[in-house]
C-alpha positions in Angstrom: 32.2 8.1 -64.6 28.8 9.3 -66.1 27.0 12.5 -65.5 23.2 12.6 -65.8 21.0 15.7 -65.9 17.8 15.2 -64.0 14.6 17.1 -63.2 12.7 17.7 -59.9 15.9 18.1 -57.8 15.0 20.8 -55.3 16.9 20.6 -52.0 19.3 18.8 -49.8 16.6 16.3 -48.9 16.4 15.3 -52.6 20.2 15.1 -52.7 20.3 12.7 -49.7 17.5 10.5 -51.2 19.3 10.3 -54.6 22.7 9.4 -53.1 21.2 6.8 -50.8 19.1 5.3 -53.5 21.8 5.1 -56.1 24.4 3.8 -53.6 22.1 0.9 -52.9 22.6 -0.4 -56.5 25.3 -3.1 -56.6 28.2 -1.9 -58.7 27.7 1.8 -58.0 31.0 2.9 -56.3 30.4 6.6 -55.8 27.6 9.2 -56.3 28.0 13.0 -56.5 24.9 15.2 -56.7 25.2 18.8 -58.0 22.0 20.4 -56.6 22.5 23.8 -58.3 22.8 22.3 -61.8 20.6 19.2 -61.3 23.3 16.8 -62.2 24.2 13.4 -60.8 27.6 11.9 -61.4 28.0 8.1 -60.9 31.2 6.1 -60.8 30.9 2.5 -61.8 33.1 -0.1 -63.5 30.2 -1.5 -65.4 28.4 0.6 -68.1 25.3 -1.7 -67.8 24.8 -0.3 -64.3 24.0 3.1 -65.8 20.7 1.7 -67.2 19.8 0.6 -63.6 20.8 4.0 -62.3 18.5 5.8 -64.7 15.7 3.5 -63.9 16.2 4.0 -60.2 16.3 7.8 -60.6 13.0 7.7 -62.5 11.3 5.4 -60.0 12.4 7.9 -57.2 10.8 10.8 -59.2 14.0 12.2 -60.7 13.9 11.2 -64.4 16.7 12.2 -66.8 16.1 15.5 -68.7 14.4 14.7 -72.0 12.4 11.8 -70.6 8.8 12.0 -69.5 8.4 14.0 -66.3 4.8 12.9 -65.3 2.7 14.0 -62.4 3.6 10.7 -60.8 7.4 11.5 -61.1 6.7 14.9 -59.6 4.7 13.4 -56.7 7.4 10.8 -56.0 10.1 13.5 -56.0 8.2 15.4 -53.3 7.9 12.3 -51.2 11.6 11.5 -51.8 12.5 15.1 -50.9 10.6 14.9 -47.6 12.1 11.5 -46.6 15.5 12.8 -47.5 15.1 15.7 -45.2 14.0 13.5 -42.4 17.0 11.2 -42.9 19.4 14.1 -42.9 18.0 15.5 -39.7 18.3 12.3 -37.7 
């Protein structure tokens, strides 16, 4: 189990997007998202999967703390947030 601190996590829509996105990675068994502390915990049997998890988080607009948080990341996180809200409402 690995916990990753991320940026741009704002709401339940973001949480839904992060969970859905990370669970789509083969080898990720479980995802927990702590909105209040901006932390994502991933359970996997393969440590190499964590590299894919961090890449996916960044591509969705939620890079790990300490990594570049560009305008592109911020824009992607807003889109992810909105789509996560739509998904949770349907």
